[in-house]
N, C-alpha and C positions, 0 to 999 in steps of 0.2 A: 419726242413727239408722243402725243396721246394716241392709243390705238382707237380707231373708229370702226365700228362693225356696220355693215350694209346688208340689207335683206337680199336673199336669193330664193329662187323657187325652181323646181324642175317638173316638167310635165311629160308623161309617157305616152299619152294619147290625147288628141285634141281634134275638134272639128274646126275648120277655118272660120274663126269668128274673132271679133274684138272683145277682150275682156278688160276689167279694170280691178286692180288691186288696190284696196283702201286700207289706210291706218287712221287712228283717231287718238287725241290726247283725252278723250272723255267717254264715259259710258252714258249713253242717252238715257234720260228719264222716259218713263213710260207714259203713253196717252191713256185715256179712259178706256179705249178700246183694246189695250194691251199691247199695241204696236209701239215702236220706238219713236220718240219726237225726232224731228230733224236737228242735226248738228253739223258742224263743220268736218268734212272729211278731207283727208289728203290723199289724192288719187294718182295712180300711174296706170295708164292704159297701154295695152299691147295686143298684138295680133298673133293668133295662132294659125297653123297650117295643117290640113287634113293629114292625120296619120303620122305627123312629124313630131318627135320629141324635142324639147327645147330646154336649155339652161338659161334662166333669165337672172341677170345681175343688175340691181337698180341702185343708183345713187340718191341719197336723201333728198337732194336738190331737185331730183325729177319728179317728186311728189307735188302736186299742184293743190292748193287749197280749193274746195268747192263747197257750195252749199245748195242742196237740192239740185244738183247736176249742172249748176252754173258757176263759173269763176268767182271766187270771193276775195277780191283784191286786198281788202283791208283786214283779212284774217292775221292772227298771230302766227308767228314762224312755228313750223312743227318742232315740238320738244321731243327728240327721240329717246330721252330719258323717262318720258312720261307716256309712252304709248300704252293704251288701255284696251284697244280693240282693234282687230284687222279682219278683212273680209275679201273675198273675191266676188264679183258681180258680172253680169252681162247685161247690156241695155240693147233696146230695139233701134235707137237712133231713128225714131219716127218711122219705124217699119223697114229701115234699111236691112236689117238683119232680123229674120224671124225663123220659127221652127225649132226642131230639136237641136240640142247642143250637148257637148261632153267636154269636160275638162278634168282628166285624172291627174291629180298632183301626187308625185312619188315622193317629194320631200319639200320642206321649208326649212331654211336655215339662215345663217349669216356667213358673210366673208369679211375679210379684213384687207385694208390696203396694206401693201408691202412696205415700201421705204419712203412713202410720202411723196414721191415725185409726180409731177402732173401727168407725164406720159402713162404711168401705172394707173392713176386714177381714171384716166380716159378709157384705158384697156379694160379696167374692171367694171366700167359702166356698161359694157356692150352686151348685146344679146348673141348668144352662140346657138346656132341650130345644129342639131345632130340626130342621129337615128335613136329610136327609143332605147336600145339597149346601151348605147353610149351614154345617154342621158342619165340613166339611172346610176351609172358608176361615178359620176362626176359631182354629185350634188351635195353630199352631206359632210363634206370636211372643210376646215378653215384653210384658206390659202395663204 
């Protein structure tokens, strides 16, 4: 079985907000004003909780294709061998969330599935909440 690696991120401090982690198979061209042109992004949204660290493990199938914040049903499948860009962002959701925010990232990395069993895959796709000190120690190694 081929080894497949999945993204993982650890946060040591956050305000209780919804964030989105995006990846893309292309680097956007520039508009005349210097900003990026819109492209298809593959997004995974998650919630943080005030003052609680988290270890986030994401399955590639959990990333949804979006174009300008809307689902893009006819988008090509995310090609994980050609990821060219990634980012974290926060949206207002039509003023649902506003004001100051903080997202301190202690690490970004990858994890791999153990023996390929479906139970292991489901376990590895979960979000584990922990105290900030615990989060920092669990993030940077392959499992």
